[in-house]
C-alpha positions as CSV (number, residue, x, y, z in Angstrom):
1,M,15.2,-0.8,3.0
2,A,12.3,-3.2,3.3
3,F,12.5,-6.5,1.4
4,L,9.1,-5.9,-0.2
5,T,7.5,-2.5,-0.7
6,D,4.0,-1.9,0.6
7,D,2.6,-2.1,-2.9
8,E,4.4,-5.5,-3.5
9,K,3.1,-6.8,-0.2
10,A,-0.5,-5.8,-1.2
11,A,0.0,-7.5,-4.7
12,L,1.4,-10.7,-3.3
13,Q,0.0,-13.8,-5.1
14,I,1.0,-17.4,-5.6
15,R,1.8,-18.3,-9.2
16,R,3.2,-21.8,-8.6
17,M,3.4,-24.2,-5.7
18,I,4.9,-27.5,-4.7
19,F,5.9,-29.3,-1.6
20,H,7.9,-32.4,-0.6
21,V,7.8,-34.4,2.7
22,V,11.0,-34.0,4.8
23,G,12.4,-34.6,8.3
24,K,12.6,-37.5,10.6
25,P,12.4,-40.5,10.3
26,L,12.9,-40.3,6.5
27,E,16.3,-41.1,5.0
28,E,15.2,-39.5,1.7
29,P,12.4,-36.9,1.2
30,I,9.1,-38.0,-0.4
31,L,9.1,-36.1,-3.6
32,L,5.8,-34.9,-5.0
33,E,4.5,-33.2,-8.1
34,E,3.5,-29.6,-8.6
35,I,0.0,-28.5,-7.4
36,A,-1.3,-26.9,-10.6
37,P,-3.2,-24.7,-10.5
38,P,-2.3,-23.6,-6.9
39,Q,-4.8,-24.5,-4.2
40,H,-5.9,-22.6,-1.1
41,T,-3.8,-19.7,-2.2
42,D,-5.5,-17.3,0.3
43,F,-4.4,-19.4,3.2
44,F,-0.8,-19.7,2.0
45,V,-0.5,-16.0,1.0
46,D,-1.6,-15.1,4.5
47,R,1.1,-17.4,5.9
48,V,3.8,-15.7,3.8
49,R,2.5,-12.2,4.8
50,S,2.6,-13.1,8.4
51,A,6.4,-13.8,8.2
52,L,7.5,-10.7,6.2
53,K,9.6,-9.4,9.0
54,G,12.9,-11.2,9.0
55,N,16.7,-10.9,8.8
56,L,18.3,-9.8,5.5
57,F,21.0,-12.1,3.9
58,E,22.7,-12.3,0.5
59,F,23.9,-15.3,-1.4
60,R,27.6,-16.3,-1.1
61,P,29.4,-17.2,-4.4
62,R,28.5,-20.7,-5.8
63,S,25.4,-21.1,-3.7
64,D,23.5,-24.2,-4.9
65,A,20.2,-22.7,-3.7
66,E,20.7,-19.7,-5.9
67,R,21.8,-21.8,-8.9
68,V,18.7,-24.0,-8.6
69,L,16.3,-21.0,-8.3
70,R,17.9,-19.4,-11.4
71,E,17.2,-22.7,-13.3
72,I,13.6,-22.4,-12.2
73,S,13.5,-18.7,-13.2
74,G,14.9,-19.3,-16.6
75,N,13.0,-22.5,-17.5
76,A,9.3,-22.9,-16.5
77,D,9.5,-26.7,-17.2
78,A,12.2,-27.1,-14.6
79,F,10.0,-26.1,-11.6
80,T,9.2,-29.6,-10.3
81,E,12.6,-31.2,-11.0
82,Q,14.6,-28.3,-9.5
83,S,12.3,-28.0,-6.4
84,Q,12.9,-31.7,-5.8
85,A,16.7,-31.0,-5.9
86,L,16.2,-28.3,-3.3
87,A,14.2,-30.7,-1.1
88,M,16.9,-33.4,-1.3
89,E,19.6,-30.9,-0.4
90,F,17.5,-29.5,2.5
91,Q,17.0,-33.1,3.8
92,D,20.8,-33.7,3.6
93,Q,21.4,-30.6,5.7
94,H,18.4,-31.2,8.0
95,S,19.1,-32.0,11.6
96,K,18.1,-35.7,12.3
97,V,16.2,-34.6,15.4
98,T,14.1,-32.0,13.7
99,S,10.4,-32.7,13.5
100,A,8.7,-34.1,10.4
101,G,7.0,-31.7,8.0
102,V,7.1,-30.5,4.4
103,F,9.4,-28.3,2.3
104,F,7.4,-25.8,0.2
105,V,8.6,-23.9,-2.9
106,F,6.4,-21.1,-3.9
107,E,6.8,-18.8,-6.9
108,L,5.2,-15.5,-5.9
109,G,4.0,-12.6,-8.1
110,V,4.6,-9.1,-6.6
111,G,2.7,-7.0,-9.0
112,G,5.1,-7.0,-11.9
113,G,8.7,-7.7,-12.7
114,A,10.7,-10.8,-11.6
115,P,9.0,-13.2,-9.2
116,V,10.0,-13.7,-5.6
117,Y,10.6,-17.3,-4.4
118,A,9.5,-18.6,-0.9
119,L,11.2,-21.6,0.6
120,I,9.3,-22.8,3.7
121,K,9.8,-25.6,6.2
122,Y,6.3,-26.3,7.5
123,D,6.0,-28.6,10.5
124,N,3.3,-31.2,10.7
125,E,0.7,-30.6,13.4
126,D,-1.1,-33.3,15.3
127,V,-4.8,-32.2,15.4
128,V,-8.2,-33.7,16.1
129,R,-11.3,-32.4,14.3
130,Y,-14.9,-33.1,15.0
131,I,-17.7,-33.8,12.4
132,L,-21.4,-33.2,12.9
133,R,-24.3,-34.4,10.9
134,N,-26.8,-31.9,9.5
135,G,-30.1,-31.7,11.5
136,D,-31.3,-30.9,15.0
137,E,-31.6,-34.4,16.4
138,P,-29.2,-35.4,19.3
139,Q,-26.0,-36.8,18.1
140,V,-22.5,-38.0,19.1
141,P,-19.8,-36.0,17.2
142,R,-17.4,-38.1,15.1
143,L,-13.7,-37.4,15.9
144,E,-10.9,-37.7,13.4
145,R,-7.2,-37.4,14.1
146,F,-4.7,-36.0,11.5
147,Q,-0.9,-35.5,11.6
148,E,-0.3,-34.3,8.1
149,T,-1.8,-30.8,8.4
150,F,-1.0,-27.2,7.8
151,V,-2.3,-24.8,10.5
152,R,-2.4,-21.0,10.8
153,K,-0.3,-20.5,13.9
154,P,3.1,-18.9,13.1
155,E,5.1,-21.5,15.0
156,A,4.2,-24.1,12.4
157,M,6.4,-22.3,9.9
158,Q,9.7,-23.2,11.3
159,K,11.8,-21.6,8.6
160,I,11.0,-19.3,5.7
161,A,13.3,-17.8,3.2
162,L,12.1,-15.2,0.7
163,V,14.4,-14.9,-2.3
164,R,14.8,-12.0,-4.7
165,L,17.4,-12.9,-7.4
166,G,19.8,-10.3,-8.6
167,A,19.8,-9.3,-12.2
168,G,22.9,-11.2,-13.2
169,A,24.2,-13.0,-10.1
170,G,23.6,-13.1,-6.3
171,G,20.4,-12.0,-4.7
172,R,18.8,-10.9,-1.4
173,V,17.3,-13.4,1.0
174,M,15.0,-12.5,3.9
175,V,15.1,-15.3,6.5
176,R,12.8,-15.9,9.5
177,D,14.1,-18.8,11.5
178,R,12.1,-19.7,14.6
179,S,15.0,-21.8,16.1
180,N,17.3,-18.7,15.9
181,T,15.2,-15.6,15.6
182,A,18.2,-13.2,15.9
183,H,20.2,-14.9,13.1
184,I,19.8,-18.2,11.3
185,S,20.3,-21.9,12.3
186,D,23.6,-23.4,11.1
187,Y,22.1,-26.0,8.8
188,F,19.7,-23.6,7.1
189,E,22.6,-21.2,6.6
190,R,24.6,-24.1,5.0
191,F,21.6,-25.0,2.8
192,L,21.1,-21.5,1.5
193,K,24.8,-20.6,1.6
194,V,24.2,-17.0,2.6
195,R,25.8,-14.3,4.8
196,R,24.1,-11.5,6.7
197,V,23.9,-8.1,5.0
198,N,23.5,-5.9,8.1
199,S,25.6,-6.6,11.2
200,P,24.0,-6.5,14.6
201,D,26.7,-4.0,15.6
202,E,25.7,-1.6,12.9
203,M,22.0,-2.1,13.6
204,S,22.5,-1.4,17.3
205,G,23.7,2.1,16.5
206,K,20.8,2.7,14.0
207,L,18.3,1.6,16.6
208,V,19.6,4.2,19.0
209,E,19.3,6.9,16.4
210,A,15.7,5.8,15.6
211,F,14.7,6.1,19.2
212,K,16.6,9.4,19.6
213,A,14.8,10.9,16.6
214,T,11.4,9.8,18.1
215,F,12.2,11.3,21.5
216,K,13.2,14.7,20.0
217,E,9.9,14.8,18.0
218,H,7.7,14.0,21.0
219,R,9.7,15.3,23.9
220,A,7.2,18.0,24.8
221,G,4.4,15.4,25.3
222,L,6.3,13.0,27.5
223,P,6.3,13.1,31.4
224,E,8.6,15.7,32.9
225,E,11.1,13.1,34.2
226,I,11.5,11.6,30.7
227,Q,11.7,15.0,29.1
228,R,14.7,15.8,31.3
229,S,16.7,12.6,30.7
230,G,15.2,10.9,27.7
231,V,18.4,10.5,25.6
232,N,20.2,9.2,28.7
233,R,17.4,6.7,29.2
234,I,17.8,5.5,25.6
235,Y,21.5,4.8,26.1
236,E,21.0,3.2,29.5
237,V,18.3,0.8,28.2
238,M,20.1,-0.1,25.0
239,R,23.3,-0.8,26.9
240,Q,21.6,-3.5,28.9
241,G,21.9,-5.8,25.8
242,H,18.3,-6.5,25.0
243,R,17.2,-8.5,21.9
244,F,15.3,-6.3,19.5
245,D,12.4,-8.0,17.7
246,P,10.3,-5.7,15.5
247,E,7.2,-7.6,16.5
248,A,7.9,-7.7,20.3
249,F,9.8,-4.6,21.5
250,E,7.2,-3.3,24.0
251,P,9.6,-3.8,27.0
252,I,12.2,-1.6,25.4
253,L,9.6,1.0,24.4
254,T,8.2,1.1,27.9
255,A,11.6,1.2,29.6
256,I,12.5,4.3,27.6
257,F,9.2,6.3,27.2
258,G,7.0,4.8,29.9
259,Q,3.5,3.5,29.2
260,I,2.4,4.6,25.7
261,P,-1.2,4.2,24.5
262,E,-1.7,1.9,21.5
263,D,-3.0,4.8,19.3
264,A,-0.4,7.3,20.4
265,P,1.3,9.3,17.6
266,L,4.7,8.5,19.1
267,R,4.2,4.8,18.1
268,R,3.6,5.8,14.5
269,T,6.7,8.1,14.5
270,L,8.8,5.3,16.0
271,T,7.6,2.9,13.3
272,R,8.5,5.5,10.6
273,N,12.0,6.1,12.1
274,L,12.7,2.4,12.5
275,K,11.9,2.0,8.8
276,Q,14.0,5.0,7.8
277,H,17.0,3.7,9.7
278,G,16.6,0.2,8.2
279,V,15.8,-1.7,11.4
280,S,12.0,-2.2,11.0
281,E,12.1,-5.9,9.9
282,E,15.2,-7.5,11.5
283,T,15.7,-9.2,14.8
284,F,19.1,-8.9,16.5
285,D,20.9,-8.8,19.8
286,I,21.9,-5.3,20.8
287,N,25.6,-5.0,21.3
288,P,26.2,-2.8,24.4
289,E,29.7,-2.0,23.3
290,K,28.4,-0.4,20.1
291,V,26.0,1.8,22.1
292,Q,28.5,4.3,23.3
293,K,27.0,7.1,25.4
294,P,28.4,10.5,24.5
295,R,30.7,11.7,27.2
296,R,29.6,15.3,26.9
297,R,26.4,16.2,28.7
298,R,24.4,19.4,29.3
299,L,22.4,20.5,32.3
300,E,20.1,23.5,31.9
301,T,18.1,25.2,34.7
302,D,14.7,26.9,34.5
303,E,16.5,30.2,34.6
304,G,18.5,29.4,31.5
305,T,21.8,28.5,33.1
306,Q,23.7,25.8,31.2
307,I,26.4,23.6,32.5
308,L,28.4,21.3,30.1
309,Y,30.2,18.4,31.7
310,D,31.3,14.8,31.2
311,E,30.5,11.7,33.2
312,D,33.6,12.0,35.3
313,H,32.8,15.5,36.5
314,R,29.1,15.4,37.1
315,P,27.8,18.4,39.3
316,S,26.0,17.6,42.5
317,V,22.3,18.6,42.6
318,R,20.9,19.0,46.1
319,P,17.3,19.9,47.2
320,R,16.8,23.0,49.3
321,P,14.1,23.4,52.0
322,D,12.3,26.0,49.9
323,G,11.8,23.5,47.0
324,R,14.6,25.0,44.9
325,K,17.7,23.0,44.0
326,E,21.4,23.8,44.6
327,I,24.0,22.8,42.1
328,V,27.5,22.3,43.4
329,I,30.6,22.0,41.2
330,V,33.9,20.9,42.7
331,T,36.8,22.0,40.6
332,T,40.6,22.5,40.8
333,G,40.3,26.0,39.3
334,V,38.2,28.3,37.1
335,K,39.7,28.8,33.6
336,S,37.2,31.4,32.3
337,D,34.6,33.8,33.7
338,D,33.8,36.2,30.9
339,V,31.0,37.1,28.4
340,D,30.2,34.3,26.0
341,I,31.1,36.1,22.8
342,D,30.0,33.2,20.5
343,T,26.6,33.0,22.0
344,G,26.2,36.8,21.9
345,A,27.1,36.9,18.2
346,R,24.5,34.2,17.4
347,R,21.8,36.1,19.3
348,R,22.5,39.3,17.3
């Protein structure tokens, strides 16, 4: 299930915002006051929206991050003080070699109901801007250098945690951590005190099912070679142990289905199936041991002949000079050679 519904994503707005300066070489964070009313909200809402695909966690018991956010949720006057407490705890857990930046706390509206909170570590960027005078006369541009800046590129948001508090206790946390995209960095996990909701092992199996459902729906429109062995290709590719990233899984898609046009219906079907199986937003390393290929296989000829076999007893398929194929089965004995009663009953 998605952390935010499509309607909530569309309604996303910033209600309150504050940030504090953290990172090296500071011993203590520089604590600031709330920016009220919020400024440049379109810029920051776009930054939050750009990071809405992440890994789902839940608070562990006695999480200080959860406790502080509940203080903010229950007391509007506590926003600044409690956000400062979060920034100090973040600085305490922060790696001493991590780059300087700021720690944002946003209270977000999602179209009704309880707010969602965003905790973001935003890195400072070293930029140079140019300034021109008005007019057409020749001029030398003036250059200014800044280090305390917020930029659009996704890499500047090193860590983001979206928090949806539970009704009485606990809550769900969607994390996007650029230093560990398939999970979460150790110190950020300690700061939030969270555990992952969906295991990579479980998601590996769900990913296979999403691709299989897509293959079955679009089998007729795929190249003949893929039509014949599409499910087998899915298992073989997944068992190579790739990392699945919902924003960058083109190599997996191509390895299974071949080159697929950007506007192909198969892509829309796959997106739907990934969402239905709960793997449309999370990044994880596929565990080959949890992608077990079914031992039972089926070979069917153009004439309707079917052969069921397992991997240890694969029949040999040999080309003939006339273009036809010869199937050879080596066996220790024939157990049955009779009318298929079950099949006949079904056909009647």
